[in-house]
BAVO-189770 format. One line per 4 residues: number of its first residue (from 1); their letters; for each residue x, y, z of N, C-alpha, C. Coordinates in steps of 0.02 Angstrom, whole numbers, always signed. Example, Ala and Ser with C-alpha at 12.3 -4.5 7.8 and 13.67 -1.06 7.14 Angstrom:
2
1 = as = +660:-284:+390:+615:-225:+390:+660:-165:+390 ~ +642:-112:+354:+684:-53:+357:+645:+2:+394
# end
This chain:
88
1 = mtpl = -7726:+6116:+7112:-7691:+6136:+7172:-7630:+6178:+7150 ~ -7622:+6235:+7181:-7566:+6279:+7165:-7504:+6257:+7204 ~ -7445:+6278:+7182:-7384:+6260:+7219:-7386:+6285:+7292 ~ -7414:+6345:+7302:-7420:+6373:+7369:-7465:+6329:+7412
5 = dall = -7522:+6311:+7386:-7569:+6269:+7424:-7539:+6202:+7441 ~ -7502:+6173:+7394:-7470:+6108:+7407:-7419:+6113:+7463 ~ -7379:+6166:+7463:-7329:+6176:+7515:-7361:+6186:+7584 ~ -7412:+6229:+7586:-7445:+6244:+7650:-7482:+6183:+7677
9 = teag = -7515:+6146:+7633:-7551:+6086:+7655:-7503:+6033:+7682 ~ -7448:+6023:+7645:-7399:+5972:+7666:-7367:+5990:+7733 ~ -7353:+6054:+7743:-7321:+6076:+7806:-7372:+6087:+7862 ~ -7436:+6087:+7846:-7488:+6098:+7898:-7490:+6170:+7922
13 = isnh = -7476:+6217:+7878:-7476:+6288:+7895:-7542:+6319:+7875 ~ -7571:+6357:+7920:-7635:+6389:+7907:-7627:+6458:+7875 ~ -7681:+6483:+7848:-7681:+6551:+7821:-7665:+6602:+7875 ~ -7688:+6589:+7935:-7677:+6634:+7992:-7603:+6642:+8007
17 = alae = -7565:+6588:+8002:-7493:+6591:+8016:-7458:+6639:+7968 ~ -7478:+6639:+7904:-7449:+6685:+7856:-7473:+6756:+7868 ~ -7537:+6764:+7883:-7565:+6831:+7893:-7533:+6866:+7953 ~ -7511:+6828:+8002:-7479:+6858:+8061:-7411:+6890:+8045
21 = cfpg = -7380:+6870:+7991:-7314:+6897:+7973:-7318:+6970:+7954 ~ -7372:+6991:+7923:-7381:+7061:+7902:-7450:+7085:+7923 ~ -7462:+7093:+7988:-7529:+7114:+8009:-7547:+7183:+7980 ~ -7609:+7188:+7956:-7631:+7250:+7927:-7617:+7256:+7853
25 = flth = -7572:+7216:+7827:-7555:+7219:+7756:-7573:+7155:+7719 ~ -7565:+7099:+7752:-7580:+7035:+7722:-7641:+7005:+7758 ~ -7694:+6994:+7721:-7756:+6970:+7751:-7767:+6896:+7736 ~ -7812:+6867:+7775:-7830:+6796:+7764:-7861:+6788:+7694
29 = ktiq = -7899:+6837:+7673:-7931:+6834:+7607:-7879:+6833:+7551 ~ -7827:+6874:+7558:-7774:+6876:+7508:-7738:+6809:+7504 ~ -7725:+6779:+7561:-7690:+6714:+7562:-7734:+6660:+7532 ~ -7799:+6662:+7546:-7844:+6613:+7517:-7847:+6620:+7441
33 = kart = -7847:+6683:+7415:-7846:+6694:+7343:-7782:+6665:+7313 ~ -7727:+6674:+7348:-7663:+6647:+7324:-7663:+6571:+7323 ~ -7693:+6541:+7374:-7695:+6468:+7377:-7737:+6437:+7322 ~ -7794:+6467:+7308:-7839:+6439:+7258:-7815:+6453:+7187
37 = gkrp = -7786:+6512:+7177:-7760:+6530:+7111:-7814:+6547:+7061 ~ -7876:+6555:+7083:-7930:+6569:+7037:-7933:+6642:+7015 ~ -7911:+6686:+7059:-7911:+6757:+7043:-7840:+6784:+7047 ~ -7821:+6829:+7003:-7752:+6854:+7004:-7738:+6898:+7064
41 = lsrr = -7676:+6896:+7087:-7653:+6939:+7142:-7607:+6991:+7113 ~ -7605:+7048:+7145:-7557:+7099:+7124:-7486:+7075:+7138 ~ -7439:+7105:+7104:-7369:+7085:+7114:-7349:+7097:+7187 ~ -7371:+7152:+7216:-7355:+7168:+7286:-7381:+7114:+7333
45 = sqvm = -7443:+7092:+7322:-7471:+7039:+7364:-7434:+6974:+7355 ~ -7414:+6959:+7293:-7375:+6898:+7281:-7308:+6900:+7319 ~ -7276:+6958:+7319:-7212:+6966:+7354:-7223:+6957:+7429 ~ -7276:+6987:+7456:-7288:+6982:+7528:-7304:+6911:+7549
49 = vtea = -7343:+6875:+7509:-7359:+6805:+7525:-7295:+6763:+7522 ~ -7253:+6776:+7473:-7190:+6739:+7467:-7145:+6752:+7527 ~ -7139:+6815:+7547:-7097:+6832:+7605:-7125:+6802:+7669 ~ -7191:+6802:+7676:-7222:+6772:+7736:-7209:+6697:+7738
53 = lnrv = -7215:+6664:+7681:-7202:+6592:+7678:-7130:+6577:+7697 ~ -7083:+6616:+7672:-7013:+6606:+7688:-6999:+6619:+7762 ~ -7034:+6667:+7792:-7025:+6680:+7864:-7052:+6623:+7907 ~ -7109:+6596:+7887:-7140:+6543:+7927:-7104:+6476:+7918
57 = mmpe = -7087:+6459:+7856:-7056:+6394:+7843:-6981:+6394:+7854 ~ -6949:+6451:+7846:-6876:+6458:+7851:-6839:+6403:+7812 ~ -6852:+6398:+7746:-6818:+6346:+7707:-6745:+6361:+7697 ~ -6707:+6310:+7682:-6635:+6319:+7669:-6624:+6364:+7609
61 = hpyk = -6666:+6354:+7557:-6664:+6396:+7498:-6733:+6430:+7493 ~ -6736:+6495:+7504:-6801:+6530:+7504:-6839:+6520:+7438 ~ -6904:+6515:+7444:-6947:+6508:+7385:-6949:+6574:+7347 ~ -6957:+6570:+7282:-6960:+6629:+7240:-7033:+6639:+7217
65 = rdfl = -7050:+6701:+7203:-7117:+6719:+7183:-7137:+6682:+7119 ~ -7091:+6676:+7071:-7107:+6643:+7008:-7124:+6569:+7017 ~ -7096:+6537:+7067:-7112:+6467:+7080:-7183:+6461:+7111 ~ -7199:+6505:+7157:-7263:+6502:+7192:-7321:+6526:+7149
69 = fprm = -7307:+6573:+7105:-7359:+6603:+7063:-7340:+6598:+6989 ~ -7344:+6539:+6961:-7325:+6532:+6890:-7375:+6569:+6846 ~ -7348:+6603:+6797:-7390:+6642:+6751:-7411:+6599:+6693 ~ -7469:+6614:+6665:-7491:+6580:+6605:-7454:+6609:+6546
73 = ertq = -7443:+6568:+6496:-7408:+6592:+6436:-7455:+6638:+6398 ~ -7438:+6702:+6397:-7479:+6750:+6362:-7468:+6746:+6287 ~ -7410:+6724:+6266:-7396:+6722:+6195:-7440:+6671:+6160 ~ -7453:+6614:+6191:-7495:+6564:+6160:-7567:+6589:+6154
77 = ases = -7592:+6623:+6205:-7660:+6648:+6203:-7667:+6703:+6151 ~ -7619:+6747:+6147:-7624:+6802:+6099:-7615:+6779:+6028 ~ -7574:+6728:+6017:-7564:+6702:+5949:-7626:+6668:+5923 ~ -7662:+6633:+5966:-7721:+6598:+5943:-7779:+6646:+5927
81 = svpe = -7780:+6705:+5957:-7834:+6752:+5945:-7821:+6798:+5886 ~ -7760:+6799:+5860:-7743:+6842:+5803:-7754:+6803:+5739 ~ -7797:+6828:+5695:-7809:+6792:+5633:-7748:+6799:+5586 ~ -7736:+6746:+5549:-7680:+6747:+5502:-7701:+6783:+5439
85 = sdse = -7656:+6820:+5409:-7673:+6855:+5347:-7648:+6815:+5287 ~ -7686:+6816:+5234:-7667:+6782:+5172:-7627:+6831:+5129 ~ -7567:+6810:+5110:-7525:+6855:+5070:-7534:+6844:+4995 ~ -7571:+6793:+4975:-7580:+6779:+4904:-7643:+6809:+4877
# end
């Protein structure tokens, strides 16, 4: 479960409520992709979903994109795929 999905489920907010914030730009499909987290979203889509969530929930402290869409550590993945060289 992604942080976004957990927040929306707990608050009882539907994908449609977020899509209404930016009609024509934010689709139900984009929000579903964001909720599942299985496929990457563009930075622009992440920003729009974050802004829509903040508009609908109106939290005291607005949510940030980095909290809703945590990135995987690329350094760990790249280090494991690089073979070590023997200097001796």
